[in-house]
C-alpha positions as CSV (number, residue, x, y, z in Angstrom):
1,M,-17.7,-5.7,19.7
2,I,-18.6,-3.1,17.1
3,G,-17.5,-0.3,19.4
4,E,-14.0,-1.6,19.7
5,F,-13.2,-0.7,16.1
6,Y,-15.0,2.6,16.0
7,S,-13.1,5.1,13.9
8,G,-14.6,8.4,15.0
9,Y,-15.5,9.9,11.6
10,F,-19.1,8.7,11.8
11,N,-20.1,11.7,13.9
12,F,-19.1,13.9,10.9
13,A,-20.3,11.7,8.1
14,V,-24.0,11.5,9.1
15,P,-24.6,15.3,9.3
16,L,-22.7,15.7,6.0
17,W,-25.0,13.2,4.3
18,L,-28.0,14.9,5.6
19,L,-26.9,18.5,5.0
20,T,-25.7,17.8,1.4
21,G,-28.9,16.1,0.6
22,W,-30.9,19.0,1.9
23,F,-28.7,21.6,0.1
24,I,-28.9,19.7,-3.2
25,L,-32.7,19.5,-2.9
26,R,-33.1,23.2,-1.9
27,L,-30.4,24.9,-4.1
28,D,-29.4,22.8,-7.1
29,V,-32.9,21.5,-8.0
30,K,-34.3,25.1,-7.9
31,K,-31.4,26.5,-10.1
32,Y,-31.8,23.7,-12.7
33,E,-35.5,24.1,-12.8
34,D,-35.2,27.9,-13.3
35,A,-32.6,27.3,-16.1
36,G,-34.8,24.7,-17.8
37,L,-32.3,21.8,-17.4
38,R,-34.8,19.0,-16.8
39,K,-32.3,16.1,-16.9
40,E,-29.9,17.8,-14.4
41,M,-32.9,18.6,-12.2
42,K,-34.0,15.0,-12.1
43,V,-30.4,13.7,-11.3
44,S,-30.0,16.3,-8.6
45,R,-33.4,15.3,-7.1
46,I,-32.4,11.7,-7.1
47,L,-29.0,12.4,-5.5
48,G,-30.5,14.7,-2.9
49,W,-33.0,12.1,-1.8
50,L,-30.3,9.4,-1.9
51,N,-28.1,11.5,0.4
52,L,-31.0,12.1,2.8
53,V,-32.0,8.4,2.9
54,V,-28.4,7.2,3.4
55,G,-27.9,9.7,6.2
56,A,-31.2,8.7,7.9
57,L,-30.4,5.0,7.6
58,L,-26.9,5.5,9.1
59,L,-28.4,7.5,11.9
60,I,-31.1,5.0,12.6
61,G,-28.6,2.1,12.3
62,A,-26.2,3.7,14.8
63,W,-29.0,4.3,17.2
64,V,-30.2,0.7,16.9
65,I,-26.7,-0.6,17.5
66,R,-26.2,1.6,20.5
67,I,-29.5,0.6,22.1
68,F,-29.6,-3.2,21.3
69,V,-25.9,-4.2,21.1
């Protein structure tokens, strides 16, 4: 059912969510912290974690669908 309408971009989207979240947390947060930009640092930290959580949820969801459906 679900596999019939699979578009193929999912294999690229999940690593992009995970990598962008990791890069935001490692690079942007550090630069904003060094520059003393506290608001930007907080927003970058939230967006980085959001990207990681969304990527992880998509990965887990795809795994669950493959196993149980």
